[in-house]
Structure formats: structure tokens, C-alpha cells
C-alpha positions, 0 to 999 in steps of 0.5 A, a space after each residue: 595218532 590223529 582222527 581221520 575226519 568224520 571216519 573217526 577212525 584214528 591213524 598214525 600221520 604217516 601212511 605207506 603208500 603203495 605205488 613202490 611195492 609194484 617193482 619189488 619182489 614178495 620178499 622186499 616187499 614183506 620187509 618194507 611192510 614189516 618195518 612200517 607196521 614195527 615203527 607204528 604205521 597202521 594206515 596203507 594206501 593202494 589201488 586197483 591199477 597199482 600191479 600187485 600192490 593189493 596183494 603184496 598188502 594182504 601182510 598188512 592186514 594179517 595180524 590185529 585187523 581191526 587196528 588197522 587201516 587199509 585204503 584202496 581205490 579204482 579209476 571205474 565210473 559206472 556202478 558195474 565196473 566199481 562192484 566188480 573192483 570192489 569184489 577184486 580188492 576184496 580178494 587180493 587183500 584177503 580181506 572181507 572188508 575195506 576201510 577206505 575205497 576211493 573214487 581214484 583220479 578225478 579228472 573233470 567235472 563230467 567224470 564226477 557227473 558220471 560217478 554221481 549219476 544213476 548207474 555211476 560208480 557211487 551207487 555200487 561204492 554205497 551198496 558195497 557199503 550197506 553190505 559191509 564191504 566198505 566202511 567208508 568212501 573217498 575221492 582222490 585226484 590231482 585237480 583241486 578244482 574238482 575235488 573241491 566240487 566233489 567235497 561240496 557234495 557232501 557224498 565222500 568222507 575223505 579227500 586225498 590231493 597232492 599237499 607239497 611245497 610245490 602243489 599249494 593249489 589245494 590249500 586256497 579252497 579244497 581243504 579249508 572246505 574240507 576242514 570245514 564240513 570235516 571230510 578226512 584230509 590224505 596228503 599224497 606226494 609230500 616230497 614231490 615224487 622224490 625230487 625234493 633234495 631233503 626229503 624230511 623237510 617236505 614230510 615236514 612242510 605237510 605235516 605241519 599244514 592242515 592234513 590229517 594224514 600223508 602217504 609216503 611210498 617207501 622204496 627201502 628199509 633205509 626210507 622207512 627209518 628216515 621217515 619214521 623218525 622225522 615223523 616222530 620228531 615233528 617239529 615246524 619248518 625253521 625259517 631257514 628250512 623253509 627258505 631252503 625248501 621254497 628255492 628248491 620248489 623255485 628251481 622244480 617249477 611246476 612242470 615236472 615229473 611227480 614219479 607217480 608212473 602212471 604213464 607206465 608202461 611205455 610201448 618203447 620200453 622208456 622209464 620216462 620218470 626215471 629219464 625226466 628225474 635225471 634230467 632234472 638232476 643233470 639239470 641242476 648238479 652236471 657241473 660238479 657231478 656229471 656221472 648221471 650222463 654215463 647212467 643215462 646212456 646206459 639205459 636200456 632206451 634212452 629218449 631218442 627211442 620215443 616214437 611220439 604216440 602220446 600214451 604217456 601224455 593221455 595217462 599223466 595226471 598233471 598234463 606234462 608234455 611229455 614228448 616235449 620233456 624227453 626231447 629235452 632230456 635227451 638234450 640234456 643229457 647227451 651234451 656235446 663233446 666239447 663240454 664233456 672235454 671241458 668239464 673234465 679238463 675242469 676237474 683235471 685242473 682241480 686235482 692238480 691244483 688242490 693243495 696237498 697235505 704235508 707228510 711227516 
């Protein structure tokens, strides 16, 4: 268990992220939520914009409400819009109070100023706090420099930021400041959006940092079980494991898709996060595992369908050049016929030359 900063909320360090619940059926979501609860997870995070995630997480609060910590958030910057969002979240979650309501995805100093100004979102959050609808107020985002300014105001009880082997910027100023001011630190994206070769190493890396709790979106019962096992048996990374993780991070660089899915839906029906993940996988493993080329061709819409409307780039919290990345992905996943033939011949040669075990 960990203390979530000055909120004094005690939570299990591994929390349930709500984004993957969007694409699940109610039954699938129920299984994930029940398995998380059975494993000791008592902290879950969702958002107004995460589809029907709030409705599904109402189940999380159904029993022993006072022992559960639910966090949600809204990107609205005005008091009127934020007040409406809070009431909407209360209804969707089926509860009369929310433990932690957060200003969602703060990107610029100008946005922070709007939130703090008279008639801004913080005004509504403070009123909701006085009315007993909200217990604590937090802030989230992907820009550590802006989050640092928000934390420095002393007006937020928690801060949610990316903490993983690739996104290290928060370690320099944001996290030390939050610790100094006793602001709860919530880590997101510990496994880089599922792109790490060994998710367990990513979880251990984040748990070994200065965070109070971390959120992981889990898509299957196997993931719930594996992540709980990692959290329960936590021990710091060995030197060899850290080297492995750092090499994985080096291969990823910093211009990769974290699969947060904020860019969705695409007007042309492209599953942008999946395509970019496919390209990254292919780039690293195609020589020995080219199956993903077939998977790409079987998609309902490939990157070739992109009309460059740039809607996705306007929504990406990491400001990725998605249109260019999609073009690169299409080239990566559509190798020339000569290369496909060459790989096929190479695999056939390996089979022919493979030593045969004696029979008898």
C-alpha cells in the first residue's frame, strides 16, 4: 500500500487504467474488473472521454465503496463545462462522490491560466469539493514543464504524468517538486503503451521510481495476473535487466506511438495506434518474423487510405507527426516483392539445412 501524497488516501501501488475498457463488451470488462478487485487493486482511473469506461467502472465501486479510490477527469477549462462534466461522471459511475477529479491533459501555460482564472475549471472543482461531490483535485498531462507550473501553484493534490524508461523528463523537476510539496504522484504509461518487449520490467522500473501509484491498462485476465504477480513480488531491477530495458528504450527512441488512442477515431477508419505498433514491430523483428505483413494487408483500412486531414495530429498529446509516420509505416509494412521472395527462400533454406534428429 502507498500513501497518495497529502490526500492521505492509501492505495495499492498498481492501479487499473480505464482506456482498454472502452473496446470491451460489458462481460469482458466485468471479468477484468473482478479479477483486479480479487487481486487487491483498489484504485482505478478513467475519464469523461474514455467512451463508456465510467459506466463500466461503476462495478468497481459496487461493494465496499469507502475502500475504493476512483479517479476520473475532464479536459474542460471553463467552470460551467467542468461542473456539468462532474455531474455527468457522478451519474455514470453511480456514486455520490468522486475521490479524485482531475484537470485532464494540460498542454500549455495558457491552458493552465484558463483553468485558474475566474470562471475557470478550478472554480467548479473547488465548488464541487465544498459540496462533497469531489474529495481531491488533481492534474494530468504529457508536458512535465506545464505540470510543474501547475504543481507549483499548490492548488492540486495529485499529478499524473508518464513515468517509464523512455519518458524520463518528469524525473528532473516535476517529481522532486511534487515530493517536496507532498503532491501525490501517479504514473501512467509504465510499459510505453505496451511497446516494451518485457512489460514486467517496465512496471518494475516505474515502481522503483519516486511515484506513489501507477496505472496500467489491462486488456486480458492474463495481463491482470501477470501485472499483479510483478507488483506483489517487486524487487529493483538488476544491472542486466536495466541494461536490457535501456536497450529496448534506445530502439524505440522518443518518437513512437504510446497507443493512448487519443487520435481515434480516424475519419477514414484507420486504427492508427495498431498500424504504428505494427510498423515498429516489423522494423525490429521482420527478418525472423514477417507474419505481421499479412496482418497489415488484412486490415480493413491500411495507412494508404490516409487523406492527411491531420485530425489525429491535433489530438495527439505527444505532438507526433502522425501523417508522416503513417506513410513510413506503409512503406515498412509493404516490402518490395523481391525482398519477400528473398526472405521466403532464406526460410526454406534454413528448413532444408536444419540438422535432423536420428530416428530409431
